[in-house]
C-alpha positions in Angstrom: 80.7 92.2 101.2 78.9 89.9 99.2 74.5 90.5 98.3 72.2 88.9 101.0 69.5 86.8 99.0 67.1 89.7 99.5 69.0 92.0 98.3 69.8 90.3 95.5 66.0 89.5 94.4 65.3 93.2 95.5 68.2 94.1 92.6 67.0 91.9 89.9 64.1 93.2 90.2 64.5 96.5 90.2 66.6 96.0 87.7 63.6 94.6 85.7 61.6 97.5 86.6 63.9 100.1 84.8 64.1 97.5 81.9 59.9 97.8 81.5 60.2 101.7 81.9 62.8 102.2 79.2 62.3 106.2 79.0 59.6 106.1 81.3 62.0 105.6 84.1 60.7 108.3 87.2 63.4 109.7 89.1 62.5 112.3 92.2 64.1 115.0 92.9 62.5 117.1 96.7 64.3 120.9 97.4 63.6 122.9 100.0 63.0 120.8 102.4 62.0 122.0 105.7 62.2 120.3 108.8 61.1 121.5 112.5 61.3 119.2 115.9 58.5 120.2 118.9 60.9 118.7 121.3 58.4 118.5 124.7 55.4 117.1 121.9 58.1 114.8 120.6 56.7 116.2 116.9 58.3 116.5 113.8 57.0 118.7 111.0 58.4 118.5 107.5 57.6 121.0 104.7 59.5 120.2 101.1 58.9 120.3 97.0 58.9 117.0 95.0 59.0 116.8 91.6 59.3 114.1 89.1 61.4 113.7 86.3 58.7 112.6 83.5 56.3 115.6 84.2 59.1 118.3 85.4 56.3 121.3 85.5 54.4 119.5 88.0 55.3 120.8 92.2 54.1 119.0 94.6 54.2 120.5 98.0 54.8 117.9 100.7 54.2 118.9 104.4 53.4 117.0 107.8 53.7 116.2 111.1 54.2 113.0 112.6 56.6 110.9 115.2 60.0 111.2 113.5 61.3 112.9 110.4 61.3 108.9 107.8 58.3 109.0 109.2 56.1 112.0 108.4 58.6 111.8 104.9 57.1 109.0 104.0 54.1 109.1 105.0 53.0 112.5 103.3 54.3 111.1 100.1 52.1 108.6 100.2 49.1 110.5 101.2 50.3 112.7 97.8 51.2 110.2 95.3 48.8 107.8 96.3 46.1 110.4 94.2 47.8 109.3 91.0 50.0 106.0 92.1 47.0 103.9 93.9 49.3 100.9 94.3 51.4 102.7 97.3 48.5 102.4 100.0 49.7 98.2 99.3 52.5 99.1 101.3 53.3 99.6 104.8 55.9 101.1 107.0 57.8 99.0 108.8 61.0 100.4 110.2 63.7 102.6 110.3 67.9 102.1 111.4 70.5 104.4 111.6 74.4 103.3 112.1 77.4 105.4 112.5 80.1 104.3 109.7 82.4 104.6 111.8 86.4 103.5 111.2 87.9 103.0 114.0 91.4 102.6 112.2 91.1 106.1 110.8 92.8 108.4 113.9 92.5 111.3 111.3 89.1 111.6 111.2 87.2 112.5 114.7 84.3 110.1 114.9 81.4 113.2 114.7 82.7 113.6 110.6 82.0 109.9 110.2 78.9 108.9 107.8 75.6 106.5 108.9 73.2 104.8 107.1 69.6 104.8 106.7 67.8 101.4 106.7 64.8 100.9 106.1 61.9 98.8 105.8 58.7 98.3 103.6 56.6 95.9 103.7 53.4 94.9 100.6 50.4 93.8 100.9 51.9 89.9 100.4 54.1 90.8 103.1 57.5 90.6 101.3 60.2 93.0 102.9 61.8 95.2 101.6 64.9 96.8 102.4 66.6 99.8 100.9 69.4 102.5 102.9 71.7 105.3 102.1 74.5 107.0 103.1 75.4 110.4 103.5 77.2 112.7 105.7 74.3 114.4 106.4 71.5 112.1 108.6 68.9 114.1 106.8 70.1 114.2 103.9 70.5 110.0 104.0 67.0 110.0 105.2 65.6 111.8 101.9 67.6 109.6 100.2 66.2 106.5 101.4 62.9 107.4 101.5 62.5 108.8 97.4 64.8 105.1 96.2 61.6 102.8 98.4 59.2 105.2 96.7 61.0 104.9 93.5 60.5 102.0 93.2 57.3 101.8 94.3 56.2 104.5 91.7 57.2 103.0 88.8 57.1 99.9 89.6 52.9 101.0 88.8 54.5 102.6 85.9 56.4 99.0 84.4 52.6 96.8 85.1 50.8 99.5 83.1 52.9 99.3 80.2 53.4 95.2 80.7 49.4 95.0 80.8 49.0 97.1 78.2 51.5 95.2 75.6 49.9 91.9 77.0 46.0 93.2 75.9 48.1 94.3 72.2 49.7 90.7 71.9 46.5 89.0 72.7 45.0 91.0 70.1 47.6 90.3 67.8 47.8 86.7 68.8 51.2 86.8 69.3 51.9 83.4 71.2 55.7 84.9 71.9 54.9 87.8 73.2 51.8 86.7 75.0 54.3 84.6 77.2 56.8 87.0 77.6 54.3 89.6 79.1 52.4 87.6 81.3 56.2 86.0 83.0 56.7 90.2 83.7 53.6 90.6 85.3 53.9 87.4 87.4 57.7 88.7 88.3 55.7 92.2 89.1 53.4 90.5 91.5 56.7 90.1 94.1 56.8 94.0 94.2 52.9 95.4 94.1 49.5 93.9 94.0 48.3 94.7 90.6 44.8 93.8 90.8 43.1 97.5 91.4 45.7 98.9 89.1 44.4 96.6 86.2 41.1 97.4 87.3 41.9 100.7 86.6 43.4 99.9 83.8 40.0 98.4 82.1 37.6 100.7 82.8 39.8 103.3 81.5 39.6 101.4 78.4 
């Protein structure tokens, strides 16, 4: 299936963020996940341990209650991670959908054993919509992975922005016009993912 223009654009942005981050690209791992539902009260509670690859010794306890697993997982993870990655406050939860991937031509596998796919839409402060999707036999597993992938991109976009800003300042000090152009272009591309004004302001205060 051909990618949409939006998917192609998002894939290209992700590749650029990965290239800029290099060895500092951060992956998430979610362990000890627990889920409980208050059916009458329509409330979902989750608990898990989040670890980040570049600081694997630090474990972040994620706990919260909300209206549905995806909502509470996303909002509680953002709340904890935004203490360090301030740009996460620039994103807003738009929607999510779940689709059953039933193969009508497969007569040997019951429909109940089909995979499902979870679609998650997140908007940045400029209104750009990011679409993430993951599939699994378990809806819980698919939901965990899709939230994980979304936040990985946003956290790494902030890391890439900091690295780009630092490289640009270094190029300016060395009067390297070629590098100034390169890193300015990279910064312009990263605007499509995140609003970097607060990130750069923090970097200025730290230097």
